[in-house]
C-alpha positions, 0 to 999 in steps of 0.5 A: 236797823229798823229803819232800813227794815221798814224801807224795805218793807215799803219796797215790798209793798210797792213791788209789781207783784205785790199791787197784782195780788192785791188787784186779783184779791179785790177782783176775786171778791168783787162779784160777793160784793156787787150781789151783796149791794144789789140783794141786801144793802140796796134792799135794806136802804129802800126798806128803811127810806119807805119805812118812813112813808106811808107808801102803797106801791103807787103813792107815798107820803113822808109820815116820818116815824109814824109807822114805828110809833104805831107798832109799838102801841099795837097791842097784837104785834106786842103780843107777837114778840111775847110769844116769840120769846116764850117760843124760844125759852121752850123749844132752844133749850129742848133742841140742844139737851135732848139731842145732846143726849141721844147723840151719846146714845147714837155715838155707841152704835156702829156698822149698819146699825148706826148708820140707819139710825143716822139716816133715819134721824136726818129725814125730818130735817129735809121735810119742809115745815108745811109737810111737818105741820100737816103731819101733826095736824092730822096727828092732833086732830080732834076728830080722828087724830092718832093722839085723840083716838089713843086717849079714847081708847085709854077711856079718856074724852078727846081734846082739842088742842088747838082751841086753846093758847098753851096747848096750841103753842106747846103743839107748835113748840113739839113740832118745830122740835121734832123737824129739827131733832136730828139736824142738832143731833148730827151736829152735836155727834159730829162734835162729841166725835172730834173730842180726842179720846186722850181727854177721856182716858186722862179723865178716867186716870184721875178717877172721874166717873162717866158723869164727871167726864161729860160734865169737866170734859164733854161739855167744855169741849162741846161750847162751840157746837152748843153755840151754833145749835144755840144761835140756829135755834134761835134765829130759826125760832124767831123767824118762825111763820108756816107752823102756827100759820098753818097749824092755827089757820089752815082753813082761815088765815084770820084765825092764823096765829090764835086763839086770841093771838096765843100763837101769833109770831112777828113774822106771821103778824106781818104776813096777815097785815100784807093780806090786808089792803087797808094797812100801808106797806110802809107799816109793814116795813117798819115792823120788818126793821123791828123785828130784824133789829130785834133778832140782831141784838139778840144774837149779839147778846148771845155771842157776847155772853158765850164766847166761842172758843178756839179749835181743840188742834 
């Protein structure tokens, strides 16, 4: 009986309709594969090849892994990775917990007020990072910024937030948090609305109060949304460049990432190296590939430690 089933299965696979289905399927994915090859795989191969050379667009000399060794020994490049890890530790938890709590409040709002608040929440997300940086530069400005004017009104002295590494980093973190707050809140609001009311009703029948319902019902059901916000937050923070570039180097690109390289990120470091004509393109490519590997490994670790759950439905 099993042999007959296998024979019939083989006959079915050889039917013209089955072959046509396979041809159609491959034809439909062919454009995507072609675009992936042209715009992703080929540039990646070219970057890997040129990272092993002393390349300056016109001439290239094979140097092996010298560029990678120089990158590993460069103190500024290593400092940029320390900074980006600190950025992640400061901004990602903040960008998940506070939007989660605020989404609980927004969920209770109905009608016109709820729609208005949801719209207002999303506005910062459509503003570019450049505009966000300029807005907060005006707010934190030493001479006439809103914060310093408030400090002086309360009897204090003005404070230059961009003159010291830690306050400058915290200013950049808060700017990024403000820009992504609405995006994360609306994602989590959608996740909260997706949780069936029957789960909360069952918990209430068991005597669970509001806090226990949040811990034992809401948080487990929001695991996939938390994972999405976590991965987006990590990848977005690691690729950050425009905020530290503009907030610390608006007038002089050489000062970007300061003070004392306290806010520099790997992408900003590569950008600054690109403006230096004495630095080889091969070295910059090696730094970019190291950054790619670092981000990929970090994301894989997150997915390994926090496995997504299946849908509730």
